[in-house]
C-alpha positions as CSV (number, residue, x, y, z in Angstrom):
1,M,-38.3,35.6,-25.8
2,Q,-35.0,33.8,-26.3
3,Q,-32.3,35.5,-28.2
4,A,-28.9,34.4,-29.4
5,I,-26.3,36.8,-30.7
6,F,-24.0,35.6,-33.4
7,V,-20.6,37.1,-33.4
8,A,-19.5,38.6,-36.7
9,P,-16.9,36.6,-38.4
10,R,-14.8,39.7,-39.2
11,E,-14.1,42.9,-37.5
12,N,-16.3,45.9,-38.3
13,E,-19.2,43.6,-39.7
14,P,-22.6,44.0,-38.2
15,V,-23.7,41.5,-35.6
16,A,-26.7,39.3,-36.5
17,V,-29.4,38.9,-33.9
18,Y,-31.6,35.8,-34.0
19,N,-34.7,35.1,-32.0
20,A,-37.3,32.4,-32.1
21,D,-39.9,34.7,-33.7
22,M,-37.7,35.1,-36.8
23,K,-38.2,31.4,-37.6
24,K,-41.9,31.7,-37.4
25,A,-41.9,34.9,-39.5
26,A,-40.0,33.2,-42.4
27,K,-42.6,31.8,-44.9
28,R,-41.4,28.9,-46.8
29,S,-41.9,28.5,-50.6
30,A,-44.4,25.9,-51.7
31,L,-41.5,23.7,-52.9
32,G,-39.7,24.3,-49.5
33,E,-42.8,23.2,-47.6
34,R,-43.0,19.9,-49.6
35,V,-39.2,19.3,-49.2
36,A,-39.3,20.0,-45.5
37,A,-42.4,17.8,-44.9
38,A,-40.9,14.9,-47.0
39,R,-37.5,15.3,-45.2
40,Q,-39.2,15.2,-41.8
41,A,-41.4,12.2,-42.8
42,A,-38.2,10.4,-43.8
43,G,-36.8,11.2,-40.4
44,L,-33.8,13.1,-41.8
45,S,-32.2,16.3,-40.5
46,Q,-31.2,19.0,-43.0
47,A,-27.6,17.9,-42.4
48,Q,-28.4,14.2,-43.2
49,L,-30.3,15.1,-46.3
50,A,-27.4,17.5,-47.4
51,E,-25.0,14.6,-47.0
52,K,-27.1,12.3,-49.2
53,L,-27.3,15.1,-51.8
54,G,-23.7,16.1,-51.7
55,V,-24.5,19.7,-50.8
56,S,-24.2,21.8,-47.6
57,Q,-26.8,21.9,-44.9
58,Q,-27.2,25.6,-45.7
59,M,-28.2,24.7,-49.2
60,V,-30.9,22.4,-47.9
61,G,-32.1,25.1,-45.6
62,Y,-32.1,27.5,-48.5
63,L,-34.1,25.0,-50.6
64,E,-36.7,24.7,-47.8
65,L,-37.0,28.5,-47.3
66,A,-36.5,30.5,-50.4
67,P,-38.1,30.3,-53.8
68,V,-35.3,28.7,-55.9
69,A,-34.7,27.6,-59.4
70,I,-33.7,23.9,-58.9
71,R,-31.6,21.9,-61.3
72,P,-33.4,18.8,-62.7
73,E,-30.5,16.6,-61.4
74,L,-30.9,17.9,-57.9
75,L,-34.7,17.5,-58.1
76,A,-34.2,13.8,-59.1
77,Q,-31.7,13.4,-56.2
78,L,-34.2,14.9,-53.8
79,S,-36.9,12.6,-55.0
80,E,-34.7,9.6,-54.5
81,A,-33.3,10.6,-51.2
82,L,-36.7,11.4,-49.7
83,A,-38.4,8.4,-51.4
84,V,-41.2,10.6,-52.9
85,P,-42.1,11.1,-56.6
86,V,-40.8,14.3,-58.4
87,D,-44.5,15.1,-59.0
88,H,-45.1,15.3,-55.3
89,L,-42.1,17.7,-54.8
90,L,-43.4,19.9,-57.6
91,G,-46.9,19.9,-56.2
92,I,-48.4,18.1,-59.2
93,E,-51.3,15.9,-58.2
94,R,-52.0,13.2,-60.8
95,K,-55.3,11.5,-60.6
96,T,-54.8,7.8,-60.9
97,P,-56.9,6.6,-63.7
98,R,-59.7,4.3,-62.6
99,T,-59.2,1.0,-64.2
100,P,-62.5,-0.4,-65.5
101,G,-63.0,-4.0,-64.8
102,P,-64.3,-6.6,-62.5
103,V,-64.3,-6.0,-58.8
104,G,-64.0,-8.2,-55.8
105,K,-63.6,-11.9,-56.3
106,A,-63.9,-11.7,-60.1
107,R,-60.9,-9.3,-60.2
108,Q,-58.9,-11.6,-58.1
109,I,-59.7,-14.6,-60.3
110,F,-58.8,-12.6,-63.5
111,E,-55.5,-11.5,-61.9
112,R,-54.7,-15.2,-61.3
113,V,-55.8,-16.1,-64.8
114,S,-53.4,-13.4,-66.2
115,Q,-50.5,-15.3,-64.6
116,L,-51.3,-18.5,-66.6
117,P,-49.8,-19.4,-70.0
118,R,-51.3,-17.5,-73.0
119,A,-53.0,-20.6,-74.4
120,T,-54.7,-21.4,-71.1
121,Q,-55.8,-17.8,-70.7
122,Q,-57.4,-17.9,-74.2
123,R,-59.4,-21.1,-73.3
124,I,-60.6,-19.6,-70.1
125,L,-61.6,-16.3,-71.7
126,A,-63.4,-18.2,-74.5
127,N,-65.5,-20.0,-71.8
128,V,-66.2,-16.7,-70.0
129,E,-67.2,-15.0,-73.3
130,D,-69.6,-17.9,-74.2
131,A,-71.2,-17.6,-70.7
132,L,-71.6,-13.9,-71.1
133,T,-73.1,-14.2,-74.5
134,A,-75.5,-16.8,-73.3
135,H,-76.5,-14.6,-70.4
136,E,-77.2,-11.6,-72.7
137,V,-79.3,-13.8,-75.1
138,R,-81.4,-15.0,-72.1
139,K,-81.7,-11.5,-70.8
140,A,-82.8,-10.2,-74.3
141,S,-85.5,-12.9,-74.7
């Protein structure tokens, strides 16, 4: 087991002993897990993220480790710096509403139609509605 001893900054203060097992023993908060994962995915070190946020590297380390109350401004900065939604950092999973509508080629055509001028869209939709009505009448007979 590797150990490093940190010298106390002042005389008569206890000396902190650090070993690799301490890092494993420290359990991150849920927010800390998400921040650390997003930071690593963005390819940033704690120091680089701290610089983007205008805080110390120790603050970023603390955010990743301890359960903290975080200011909304810092949460927004974290979201921007890590390019992830605030909901992701907070652990909120929003289900994207399924948009009803045509699939496949029909969806592609209607997306193209939506780019046309309003009057042209109305003429196309009137033709489609006529065709649908005719189909329903035939089906009902």
